[in-house]
PADRENGU-746602 format. One record per residue (C-alpha): z, y, x. Coordinates in steps of 0.02 Angstrom, whole numbers, plus 50000, padded with zeros to 5 digits. Layout:
<rs>
ZYX;...
</rs>
This chain:
<rs>
566745200857057;566185183057085;567665171957128;567445155157212;568565140257166;569395142357335;569865160257291;570465154757119;571585141257194;572275154557309;572635166157160;573425151457072;574605148657220;575025167257226;575445167157041;576565151957065;577525161357199;577665176557083;578375165756943;579685158857062;580135176657113;580315182156932;581475167556892;582655170257039;584185181157013;584025190157179;582135191957180;581875196656997;582275215357013;580825217757134;579645204957056;578095211856970;577935196656855;579535198756756;579735180956684;580795187056539;581945174656451;581565174956263;583085165156202;581885154356102;582555136956145;581795125756013;580075122855942;579865118555757;580315100655711;579605101055536;581275102355446;581185121355431;581135128355257;581395144555161;580645161855143;580485173355292;579775190555327;578845194855482;578195210955561;576885212055696;576805227655802;575825229555962;574005225555935;572655236455863;573355233655687;575115232855616;575485219455488;576865213955370;576965196055312;577955184955195;578005166755249;578585152455140;578975137155245;579195121755138;580135105855176;580085087755120;579165082755277;577605091855217;577185104455348;576415117755241;576595136255258;576055149055129;575795166955180;575475183655099;575145198255213;574615216355219;573865226655360;574405244555389;573545257055506;574365262755668;573865281155682;573855287355861;575025301955820;576305288755770;576095277155920;576105291556044;577355302655955;579225301755935;580085284655941;581145287055786;579595291955686;578755275855741;580195265155675;580345275255515;578495272055485;578725253355514;580215252955394;579225262655262;577795250155273;579035235755257;579845243655103;578125246455028;577665228255057;579295221854980;579025232854830;577245227054797;577745208754822;579295210154712;580495205554853;581715220054838;583165210054770;583155195854896;584105195155060;582795188955182;582845184755367;581525194055467;580635190555631;579875205055728;578365201655836;578385215155968;577015213756098;577805223556240;578895218256385;580725217656331;582275211756421;583245200656301;585045194556313;584945186056144;583625181456017;583985196455906;583945210356033;582705217156159;582725232156276;580975239356295;580505239356480;578875248856465;577505252756340;575795245256379;574055245956300;573865261756194;575695264056147;576745278156218;578105283156092;579455294056169;581285289456185;581105270756157;581015264256335;582715257356389;583365255556211;583575240456096;582085240155979;582985229055853;584385241555827;583095255755817;582205246355678;583825241155592;584345259455587;582685264355509;582785250255380;584555255255329;583855271755263;583055261255125;584565256955019;583555245554905;583045232255033;584165219655121;583425212355277;584245203055420;583285203755586;583585186555663;582295186555801;581305197955913;579785188555972;578425192556095;576695189356021;576325175756150;577895166656096;577345168755916;575685160855960;576515146156046;577685143455899;576295144055770;575315130955865;576875120555899;577145119155712;575485109755702;575565101255871;577265096755946;576445095156119;576165113956123;577265122156255;576185136556318;575555151956226;574155163156293;573455179256221;571835186856279;571575201456162;571905220156176;573125215156312;573445198456397;575005188256424;575685170456426;577305161356391;577875143356418;579415132156401;580425132456563;581915121456611;583535131156590;584105124956759;582725135456839;583155151556746;584435160656852;584535175456734;585315165256592;586955155456593;586875136656569;585775122556632;585515112856472;583835111556386;582345122956397;581945140956352;580315149756323;579895162056462;578795177056427;577915179056594;577195196656562;575795191456678;574825207456644;575845215556783;575345202456912;574695212157062;575675228157026;576535225257195;574865224257288;574695205257280;572885206557216;572205220957319;570915209757405;570225204657234;570185221757152;568545231457164;568135250057169;567755248756981;569515241956945;570265256357044;569245269356951;569715261956782;571565261556830;571575279856882;570895285056714;572125274356612;573735279056519;574805269556646;574035270656821;574635257556945;575325246656805;574685230556722;573335228256855;572995209956812;572825214556628;571585228356673;570425215256749;570535203956597;570945210956427;569935218156285;570565235656307;569695236556475;568175224856485;566985237256400;567615251256509;567315241156668;565535237756611;565275256456578;565905261456751;564755248756835;563225253956732;563555272156772;563605268656958;561995258356948;561125272256851;561685285056978;560975274057117;559325273457022;559475254756989;559455256456798;558635266956662;557465274656795;558985284156856;559265292856688;561095294756632;561585299556454;563155309456410;563785294156315;563715283856475;564825297156553;566105296056412;567655285256433;567825271456303;566025272356239;565695254156279;566955242756192;567335224356213;566485220356048;564885227556125;565095216356278;565305201256163;563755205856063;562695208056219;563155190756282;562755182056120;561595167056138;559795171056083;560225187755997;561045194856154;559515203956223;559085212056057;560905217356038;560895224556213;559355235156178;560155241656017;561825245856097;561015254756246;559875264556131;561395270156029;562105276756192;560595288256208;559715277856341;557945271056347;558115253756425;556675243456488;556625224456468;557255222756647;558665235156612;559235224756465;559265208856568;560245217556707;561515224956586;561755208156504;562035200956677;563375214056715;564275209556552;564255191156598;564965194356771;566375205456705;566895193756563;566695178156671;567855185656802;569105188856663;569055170556610;569185164856792;570735175256826;571555169456665;571175151456708;571965153156881;573605159956812;573635147156670;573315133156795;574855139056891;575915137756732;575235120356691;575605114456868;577375121156853;577635111756690;576975095856767;578115097556918;579645101556810;579365085356716;579025075756877;577425068456805;575855062856893;574845067856738;575325080556608;574755080056428;575025096756343;574335109356220;574045127956247;574125139356094;572785152856107;572545169456020;571795186656045;570175195555998;569275192256163;569585173656150;569105173655966;567555184755960;566755182556130;565455168856110;565575161156285;567365165356333;568325149956270;567185136956347;567145145956515;569035147056517;569285128656470;568045122656599;568835132256743;570605127156694;570115108756692;569285110656861;570805118956939;572075106456869;571185089556855;572885080856833;573265089856668;572525084456502;572485100856408;572105103756226;571725121756178;572275125956001;571735142055917;573205149855828;572775152155645;573515168055574;574175171955744;575805177855809;576555184455648;576685167155573;577465162655740;578805175855721;579215168555551;579255151255632;580455157455767;581515164955629;581425148855530;581915138755683;583305151255722;584015149855548;583845130855554;584695130055724;586045142155664;586425131455511;586375115255612;587465122655748;588765127055618;588805109155551;588885101755725;590295113655774;591275108255620;591185090155679;591635094255860;593085105055801;593935089355735;594125083655916;594835099855984;596705098656007;597745114456015;599185116156137;600375114555988;599575098155935;599715091256112;601535096456125;601815087655959;601025071656028;602125073256182;603735074856083;603275060755962;602885049356110;604585053756185;605435049256020;604515032456016;605095028756195;606905030856139;606645019655986;605895005856094;607315006256221;608745005556095;609374988856031;609514993355847;607805001955831;606824990955953;606174978655824;605474992655715;604745002655861;602845003755880;602955007656066;603774991356124;604534997056291;604544979356361;605694975456509;604674967556650;606104961456760;605244969956906;606744978656984;606234982957160;604794991757245;604014984957406;604974990057562;603694984657692;604544968557747;603504957757628;602414944657711;601494928457679;600034921057581;600004922857393;598844918157252;598524930657115;597684928556946;597034942956846;596644940956661;596444956056551;594644960056519;593014950756504;593144945156685;594444933756761;594844935056947;595704923357068;596304930957232;597084925357394;598144939457464;598814939357643;600214951857672;600774955957849;602464964357867;602834980057964;601054986457973;600864986657783;599184978157792;598474967557654;596924956557662;596144949657506;594854936657461;594334934957282;593094927257162;592634933656990;592324921856844;591634926556674;592564922056517;591304917456382;591574924456208;591814907156133;593274904356252;594034921656221;594024917556037;594274898556044;595924888956061;597324892756182;597124875956269;595274879056300;595664896256371;596974889656494;595924874556543;594514886556584;595724897056690;596334881756786;594524876256813;594204893356893;595754891757004;595164874457061;593444881457104;594254895457204;595434884057301;593954872857344;592954887857397;594374894057510;594794876457575;596584877457509;596624862157394;598304855257453;599284871257486;600724875257369;600644894157361;601744906357266;600734913757124;600784930257030;599914930856861;599264947656804;599144946356616;598634962656534;599214959656358;600864964256274;602174951256324;604024949956290;604884944656451;606614937256474;606404935156660;605074938956789;604244921956768;604294920856578;603124930456464;602904927656279;601274934656210;601664946856069;599864948956014;598104948656083;597174965256108;595474970456181;594424957556090;595404941856137;595794930455990;596234913156064;597264903055939;599024895655964;599494908556097;600414922456008;602284918956016;602054906456160;602574908156342;601004911156447;601794904056606;602204887756515;600424886856447;599744889156623;600934875856694;600414863556557;598584866356596;598884863556782;599784847256739;598364841756626;597154843856770;598344835656890;597444840957049;598604853657128;600284861957102;600724880457110;602354889857114;602204902756973;603404916457026;602944931356917;601974936056763;601454954256776;600624967156667;599124975556753;599964992556732;601454986556832;600284979456964;599474996356980;601155004957003;601654992157136;600044993857234;600255012657244;602125010857276;601695000557430;600795015957500;601875029857425;603735027357391;603665041757266;602625031257148;603665026356997;602345026456858;600815015656829;599405021056716;597875011556656;596385020956586;595055007856570;594514995456437;596274997056369;597605010456382;599385007856445;600785015056551;602345008356639;603735017156735;605395013956824;606805016756699;608675018156733;609495001456688;610835010756590;609495016556465;608814998956435;609924991856298;608944975556287;609444969756462;611204966856529;611834977856670;611824996556707;611484996756893;609825001756971;608125002656887;606874991256802;605044993856766;604674996056580;602964991456514;602815003856370;601304995956283;600945013456220;599245008556151;600155004855987;600845022655978;600395029655808;600325012755719;601725019555608;600615034155555;601475047455661;599845054355733;598775052655576;598605071555570;597465071155723;596505055255682;594755059455619;593685050255494;592735043255643;594335035855718;594675027655550;592905020555545;593105013155720;594805005955675;594144997855515;592734989555611;593844982955751;594594965555776;596364972055742;596294985455605;597824996755595;598414991455769;598335000455938;597865017155861;598235027756016;597245015556122;595795017056001;595755035856027;595905034956216;595225019156295;593545013956363;593354999956239;593245012456095;592625029556154;590795024556148;591065017555976;591825034155916;590295043055987;589145030755897;590005034255731;589815053055756;587975051255803;587655040955646;588505054155540;587545068555621;585915059055601;586285055955417;586525074755398;584815077055478;585555085555631;584965072855760;583495061555799;582475069555658;583625060855535;583025043455588;584415030855619;583705017555734;584184999255713;585034999855882;586135014355828;586755003855682;587354990455804;589204990055849;589624992256031;587904997056098;588545013956154;589555008056302;590835019656376;589915019256543;588535028956454;589795042856418;590165043956602;588315044556645;587855057056509;589255068856556;588905068456741;588505086356796;587165080256914;586155072656773;584805083456702;584415081656518;582885071356560;584035057556621;585135059256466;583555056656365;583175041156467;584895033756432;584625037256247;582895029456255;583675013456324;584685013556163;583085015256062;583455033456020;581975044956039;582815061456074;582195079156092;582965091056217;584065098356081;584655080956030;585145077256209;586195093056219;587115088356059;587415070456118;588125077256280;589275088956183;589865074656071;590255063756223;591175078356302;592225081656147;592735063356129;593155060356312;594035077156328;595175072856183;595525055756260;596025063556426;597125076456339;598005063056236;598315053256396;598985069256473;600185072056328;600845054156344;601055055856532;601925072756511;603185064156396;603655051256529;603765063056679;604855075256579;605975060656528;606145055356712;606555073256763;607905075156631;608645057656660;608895061956844;609595079156800;608295087856908;607685105756897;606035100356972;605275082856990;604015077057118;603235060557067;601685049957099;600735040456965;599695025457015;598115025056911;596775011956884;595405008556758;593545011556742;593705026856630;594785035856757;593705030256904;591965032956835;592075047356712;591615063856794;592925074956708;594275063156643;595475064456790;595325083456799;595705086056615;597125073356620;597915082656765;597695099856685;598525093656525;600045086256615;600245102356714;600215112756556;601405101756457;602635097556597;602625113056707;604225107956800;603485091656863;602375090557014;601305075356972;600145067257097;598855055057028;598445041457153;596975029957127;597545012057147;596445001657258;596354985257165;597994986657071;598044971356966;597644958557103;598554965957251;599964971857136;600294954357070;600404947757249;601594961857299;602714958657148;602714940257192;603154944657372;604554956457317;605214943257196;605184930157334;606114942157448;607444945657315;607614926857276;607864923757462;609184937357474;610104930057321;610104912657401;610804919757563;612164928957466;
</rs>
């Protein structure tokens, strides 16, 4: 029975393999260590409060408990409890009688405590292996220890108990949780020490549970967060994995037990068996004449005569020998001094082996936790309970010492569970009712962002109406969606060639490009340089802005060695402009954080020409001023002639498309097509979509540079989504549903929650640990649960954005289909923008929405490779080609 460290490390490795088997979907059915999911996902966070009932069935005593958990940050728990006997005729009789007895005891308790008229949630601690599919149900797999009630195996113990309780018309109890006693132990300790994530019981039986990553639990849907796993380690070895460790004494004990061949690990460890092992060994020694001068008493022949409490007494420091003499004498033996020393020695060997085996399995769990968290060192707490651990004088320190030797890279604190697993069941119930209430509040917030099909169809038809307003002469001035003519009338035909300069202004970066287009082979080569635009220039005067732009152009021309060349130039300018020709663009208003003075109402091309004159170093032929959306459409149109729509889903939100000239009342002529820059970001500025704007959208709008403007953009674009998320997180935190109710200074800061974080947080490849890291960068200390909620919030906000985009796009493709009188339209949309490119689900949801709302359109989304730069050059090239053709005419 002596196990070397080498053997223990080997057992530890075997147990690790068994755990893996129990967690795998395909290997679980044949695994002996069942690794049962408990559906306990959260440990107490201190905000639990209320009155709860708790029952504890499974040990040597049965107990009913009332637990009052109080709030206000004071973690105090008051308990009143009552023990009831568990007569063996009840625990080995008929199942329904067992549950009737439990219900009677509960009713008796509620009567004596005056609780009959309250509706109370109840947690049931049930210390037997159960397969759970939710927190409040459990199918009994097998009875263990001394229990053997008929007709219960394979049924749901919660519904059995509920049925029995219903017979008492005068009590109203709601069973919220079925909890294994190890889980109860872990929860009780976790209430006092948030580091606690393992529970171990060494009592009548033995078992352990721990918090496992959901992504490793094949038997339960979902990868988010963690769940407590009840290992049921007592059955380790039932498949023969420990045969080399088991001795003849273990085999004899097993044969005489209630469940031969089952719970073999438990039979080497737990309190129900230690005394019996000692008895079997002493009997063999007596028979061999090694003890009591070969005399054997009838008591020594009787099963169960030596109990674990005797073993504990015999090993007691100082009094142990005297206790041993007394116990042996009571068994009708006449021990000598030497006999007493030998018997004491046998006790030590048996109980030490028990502690060793426990330590090996626990070390395997701790190693697993450490590896899950990818840590070099793990700091954790193990909640302990059980009579052997509590009453045996040497057991705890032996166990601790061996565990620390086997896992030197884990700093383990062992915490004795006060008042044991029953308080834990009440804690699980308290956490369950807290989580239930919180979930409801969170769902109410997320529901505001869920759009029904009807709502989306409504957005689609309103958008369509706004298109018509913007195109018509008499309603154009009042229209919110401006439908600006761009004077881009042709798509590239492949004959374009030459060198062109392109400028791209529209976000925080400004780019200058040299684009070389070669005809015939449709090849484009580009050289570019990116320049930052400082905030003081974005929000300074118009002259300063354009002088800065010209400075950047000069730097680029120097850099490329093109100082003297007079090149045709295309200017991508991603702000709403009213154009009267392709090279004239009057700024209607700044968006996206730009605020330079003396620009609105001015022609941007003139302002650029003036600035070039002021510098007086070079001259450029400004051929076209282009919106980035149009550039995107052109770039894709160069590759795919079917492309007649451009879409931007980035910092801002916009769309353009090729419209029939006959529908554009603002421009003379009815022949051919012209690209219309819709400027749809302003959709809803007249209040037409107020029914789907949430209080969070209003908050974001109020705090923006242009309140009341660009409402659709503010619900869909990258500049604002993170800000919507931040507003929701603040609100949830104020309600105490996140970050333990603590709003960090960072969270109060506008704009810290960048949209790129949404893309990262929602990435399927990111485990919650990484989500927590992103939140930590924002100064938010989040629990696992917090991270799940943040991920859900991000998902709700970005999903709505993609659906709203989809509804807008559906409106334009349906319009194109009807205008061309087609039954079925095949069309390509050129798309650009960081939100579309980087967000893991945006493009999919956008596509699904268009398909649902415009079923007769086959829409291909094509990612534009560098739309705004290349597009501006292509438009310039097309314009040059058309100018040339006009001259020749």
